[in-house]
C-alpha positions, 0 to 999 in steps of 0.5 A, a space after each residue: 568694548 570688544 572684550 565686553 561684546 561676548 558677554 553683552 550679546 547673551 545678556 541682551 538676548 536673554 533680556 529681549 527674550 523676557 520682554 512680553 507684549 503688552 495688550 492686543 496684537 496688531 491683528 487683534 486690534 485689526 479684528 476689533 476695528 474691522 480693518 485690515 492689519 496692513 492699515 494699522 501701524 505703530 501700535 503701542 499699548 500700555 497697561 492700566 495698573 488698577 485694572 489688569 485686563 484693560 489696556 490703552 493703545 495708540 496707533 496709526 490707521 489709514 483713513 478714507 483718503 489712504 492717509 495715516 491718522 493717529 488714534 487712541 483706544 481703550 480695550 479690555 480682554 474678556 476671555 479670548 476676545 477684546 472689547 472696546 471700552 473707549 474710542 477709537 477716534 481720539 487723536 493723540 498728541 505726539 
């Protein structure tokens, strides 16, 4: 295994560098939801193959009691702005 380490590390670094984020950033979502970015965690977005400008996102957001609530939202990018297509407010199953 030690002989493979010098080879694998550069390859892993290249793969990690090629990975790109899908959908809005946590800051973008916070802007759309008019919430502090610190009140959002676990953002996971996925693309919609039929609609290249639309994304679905799952995340946790703090509620009024400061507890975490799971939510899902559908967004579309319009130029440099994100628009809500559906949600937020739909809890998602784990």
